[in-house]
N, C-alpha and C positions, 0 to 999 in steps of 0.2 A: 043130097045137098039142096037146101032151100034157097029161094031167090034172095031172101034177106041176108043169109050167110054169105052169099057171093058179093052182095053189095057192100058188106062190111069189110071185105078183103081189099087191100090196095092193089094197084095195077100190076105190080111185080108179082104178087102172090097169085093173082089170076092167071098171069102168063105162065108161071111155073105149073099151076094146076092144069092148064091146057096141055102143056108138054107131057105131064104125067099121064093124063087121060089119053093122049094120042098114042103113047107107048103101050098103055094097057089095051087100047083098041087094036093095035097091031098084033099083040100077043093073043087077044081073044079071037081074032080072025085066023091066026095061024093054027089054033087048036079049037076048032068049032065043036068038037065032040065033048070037050071038057066044060066049056062055058055056055054053049048054046047061043041061039040067036037073040035071046032076050037080053043078055049081058051086052052085046054089041049095040043093041037099040038104046039101052040105058046110058051107055057111055056117050053115044052120039047126042042124046038129049042134054047131058051135062055140058058137053062142049058147046052146043048151040045156045044153051042158056047163058053161059059165060060170055060168048061172043055177042049175044044180043045186049047184055048189060053194058059191055064195053062200047058198043055202037051208040046206045042210048046216052051214055055219059059224054061221048064225043059231040053228039048233037046238042046237048045242053050247054056245053062249053062254047060251041060255035055261036049260039044265040046270045050269049052274054058278052 
């Protein structure tokens, strides 16, 4: 998922995506033999990317 794709999502969609990713993260941690560590790292990056964009948008709204 690219940064511009995340920016095009509305806030509710981003929140839903975060919840989906968190569930996927839990499943990946439960079965490390199937998914491996790279899958966990990738999911964490996606979550961090979405949270960063949410924070950036909040800061822009505060300035205006």
